[in-house]
C-alpha positions as CSV (number, residue, x, y, z in Angstrom):
1,M,121.3,60.6,40.0
2,N,118.1,58.9,41.2
3,L,119.0,58.0,44.8
4,K,115.3,57.5,45.7
5,L,115.0,54.7,43.2
6,K,118.2,53.1,44.4
7,F,117.4,53.4,48.1
8,R,113.8,52.2,47.6
9,R,115.1,49.2,45.6
10,I,117.6,48.2,48.3
11,E,115.0,48.8,51.0
12,K,112.7,46.3,49.2
13,G,115.6,43.8,49.2
14,L,116.0,43.7,45.4
15,T,119.1,43.7,43.3
16,Q,119.3,45.6,40.0
17,F,119.1,42.3,38.3
18,Q,116.0,41.2,40.1
19,L,114.2,44.5,39.5
20,A,115.2,44.4,35.8
21,E,113.7,40.9,35.5
22,L,110.5,42.0,37.1
23,I,110.0,44.8,34.5
24,G,111.5,43.0,31.5
25,A,114.7,45.0,31.2
26,T,118.4,44.4,31.9
27,N,120.3,45.3,35.0
28,Q,122.3,47.8,32.9
29,T,119.0,49.6,32.2
30,I,118.3,49.8,36.0
31,S,121.8,51.1,36.5
32,E,121.2,53.8,33.9
33,Y,117.9,54.8,35.6
34,E,119.6,55.0,39.0
35,R,122.5,57.1,37.6
36,G,120.1,59.5,35.9
37,R,121.6,58.8,32.5
38,V,118.3,57.5,31.1
39,K,114.8,58.3,32.0
40,P,112.5,55.3,32.0
41,S,109.4,55.1,29.8
42,Y,106.2,55.9,31.6
43,D,105.3,52.2,31.3
44,N,108.5,51.2,33.1
45,M,108.0,54.0,35.7
46,K,104.6,52.6,36.5
47,K,105.9,49.0,36.8
48,I,108.8,50.1,39.0
49,S,106.5,52.2,41.2
50,E,104.2,49.3,41.7
51,I,107.0,46.9,42.5
52,L,108.6,49.3,45.0
53,D,105.2,50.4,46.4
54,T,106.1,54.1,45.8
55,P,104.3,56.7,43.7
56,V,105.7,57.5,40.3
57,G,106.0,61.1,41.2
58,E,108.0,60.4,44.3
59,L,110.5,58.1,42.5
60,F,111.0,60.0,39.3
61,F,109.7,63.6,39.6
62,D,110.8,64.8,43.1
63,E,107.2,64.7,44.4
64,K,106.4,63.5,47.9
């Protein structure tokens, strides 16, 4: 489960649908990322980290 991604998204005031639109994906895809069922491509990781203003490592690799 990727709680950092979920909490950061909520903190930024975005719904799964809104984040999905911003990266060109579906809200189901964001749900899968947050549940840890699917790992995003590096391209999507980069897009999400820029939108959420959080380093890729912190969001997806347990780095601080």
